[in-house]
C-alpha positions, 0 to 999 in steps of 0.5 A: 872268369873262370868260365872262360878259363876253363874253357880256354885250358880244357878244349886244347887239352880235350883236343889234344886228347883225342888226336892222341887217342886217333893216334895212338889205336894201336895194341901193345903189350903191358908185361908184368912179368919184370924176371922174363922179357921174352915170354912174360906169365902176366902181359896184357894186350891193349891200345896205347892211348888206354894204357896211358890215359889209365896211368894219369887217371892212376896218378890223378885218384892217387894225388886226390887220396894224398891230398885228402891224408894230408888236409886231414888236420886242417879238417879235425882242426874245422870241425873242433872249432865248430863244436866251439862255435856252437858251444859259446851260441848255446852259452850266449842264448843262455846268457841272453835269456837269463838277463831278459828285459823282465828280469831287473838289473840294480839301478845305477849309480851316479 
């Protein structure tokens, strides 16, 4: 089901991305000088689709980093619980070894 849904979504997005790339091949100037728009000190000329896809890629990376940082509390809690489970398992193993069938337990009263 996930593969079908991915195909239904990703194929049209890929087609649109290719169409956008082909339609926007002309170069545009990206000015990094906000004070002088006529003769900028730093300007980069690149195809428009490179600029658009680059902005999308930067947004995806920043969103991923933000999400990763936001989930730090949950990862820390999971790590703590893993250590606690390991300790409880070790204590359980030690308890079972101490009360193995080789030791005699008192007879039940009855």
